[in-house]
Structure formats: structure tokens, C-alpha cells
N, C-alpha and C positions, 0 to 999 in steps of 0.2 A: 556102400558098404561101411566106408571109414566112421560115418555118422552111426549106424549102427551098432559099430563096434564100440564108440565112445560112451554112447546110453550104457551099452551093458557094463561097461568096465565100471562108472560111475554108481550105476546101481549095485553093482557089487560091493564096490568101496563104501557105500553107505552104511549097505544090510552089516558089514564086518566091523566099522568103525562104533556103530549103536551097540554091539554085541561084546566087541573084545577090547575099547578102549575104556580104560578107568574115567570116570565123570571128574572134571576139576573142581578144585572147591567144597569138595564132601572127604572130609578126613575120617581116618580107619578110629573108631572109639570101642570101646570096652563098654556094653549094650548094659552090664549088670551094675557096672556104677552109676549108671543114670536112670534106675528105674523109680526112684524116690522125687527123682525133678520133674519138672510140667512137661517132659519131652513123653511122648507113645514110643512104642516099641512094636513095630511092624516085622514080624517072624514070616516072611516069604519064601519058607522051606514046605515042603510038600507035609500034607497031614500025616503019612506015614513015617516020617523023619523028627518029628516034633513031638520032644518026652518033655514039656514042662521046665526047661532049662531058664527060660525068663516067664517069671510071676509075672500076671494082670499085661502079658504081651498081646495083642493080637495077630492071630495065624491068619492071613491071607496070603494062599500060595499063589505065584506068581502068574498062573493059568486062568486066576480067578481075581486079579487086580482090577483089570475094565470094569469087570460087574460089582464089586465091592469099595472100590476107593471112595467112596463118599461116604462111608463111617468114621473117615478121620477127619472132616471138614476144614479140610486147610489149615490142621495143627500141625505143629513140629516134631518131626519123627526121627527115630532110628531105624535103620533097615537089617534086618539080621537074615543071612543068606547062607545058604551051604556051598556056593561056589561063586568065583566071580562073575561067572555069565548071568547067574540070576540078581547077582547085585547092580552089577550095569543096567541090565533090561529094567528092573523094577525102579531103580533112582531115577532114570531118565522118564520113565512113563509115568512116576508121583510128581517130578519137577513139571512135567509139562501139563499136568491138574492142577497146578497151584499148591501143591503140597510142599513144606519146606523141608527138606532132608538135609539134618544138620550130623548125619554122621551114617555109619555102615559097621558092622563086622561080619564078616566070614566065620561062621562056627570050624573050630579046630584048625584054623591059622592064625599067625602072629601077625599083627600089624604091619611089621617091617620086612622086606625082603632081604634074606639075609645074603644074597649073593650080591646083589645093588647097593644096599644100606640107603634103601629109600620105602616110602609108603606105596 
């Protein structure tokens, strides 16, 4: 019984870690400043919420990343998301597939946390 509890607790901890803990080494950037660079912008927001804020960006919602990540061909990308949950899930997935994520932007949020004074 104790082993079953340990396995269940470990599974829940891993699930929560992947969704809510920020990815280390991936800084918050303003994607609009990097449009002219050689870096692609991947917009992982749902099709209904994308309104052409980032020209020449690739819109692949989180639900379709597994099916369409090969469009990126291992290039460097900046992830644009609507929430920190979308950001964490998509960055971890893309990094697992060998795509270099150089930064992220959560639309409507500033890069710094005003209460903790950190990214």
C-alpha cells in the first residue's frame, strides 16, 4: 500500500512539474524585437486568439504541436503563448524534439514579476 502511494505521489509530482514549473535557461523576450533576426516565432495560442500581432510567425497551437513540430526543422525559435501553462508545455515539448528555444513571450504579461522582482 505504501508503494502504491509513493508511485501515485511521484506521478502527480511529475505531472505538476511539467505544467507549472518554469523552464530554466529560457529567458523572457519581446518577440516583436526579434522578427528581423534569423529566429522563427512560434505562436502556440489557439487559432481563435491569434490576430496578426506577430508578422511572419508560425501559428501552431499547443494541441497541434505534436503533429506539426517538424515544420520547424530544428531551428531556433521564440515561443509566444497566452498563459504560462501553454508556455511551459510547449517549450518542454519543443526542446525534447531537438528544437532550440531561445526565449518566450506571454502575451499581455510583462517579463518581470512585480512582487518577486524576478522573471
